[in-house]
N, C-alpha and C positions, 0 to 999 in steps of 0.2 A: 526295475529296468531303468538304466540311466539314459537320459536323453542327450542327444547331440546339442551342443551350445548353438544358439541362434544369434550370431554376432550382429546381424542387421537389426534384429529386434532390440538387442541390448543397446546398440548405438542410437537407435531412434528414441529409446527411453531416456538415455543420457541427454540427448539433444532437447527433448521436451522439457526435462527438468532444468536444463541450462537456460532455455528461453523463458520459462516461467519465473526463474530467479531474476533474470534481467528485467522482465516486465514489472515485477514487484519492486525492485530497486528503483526503477524509473518512476513508478507511481509514488513511492516514498519521497523521492527527491522533488517531484512536482508539488506534493502537498507541503513539504517543508518550505519551498520557495514561495508558495502561495501564502502560507502563514507569515513568512518573513516580510512579504510585500505589503501586507495590511495590518501592521501591529497597532496603528493609531485608530483604525476604524472599529476594531472589535470591542474595546472598552466603551466607546461612545454608543454603539448600537445595543449593547447588552443592558437590559433594564436592571435597575437596582432592586434587590430582593425585598427591601423594606417598603418600596413603593407599590409593589404588586400584591402584597398581602393585605386583605381587607381588615379594617380595624373594628 
């Protein structure tokens, strides 16, 4: 038996997918701007691998 299409459900599904995509894009942009804002701090705070290994 073929069911009648539920247009409201299909539209809600499309809207949810669209909103999730927008949020993912926004998070990615925020992370990129955060990484771009502190390029000088990350090499200074990262410990050198030769100093952390016990001799």
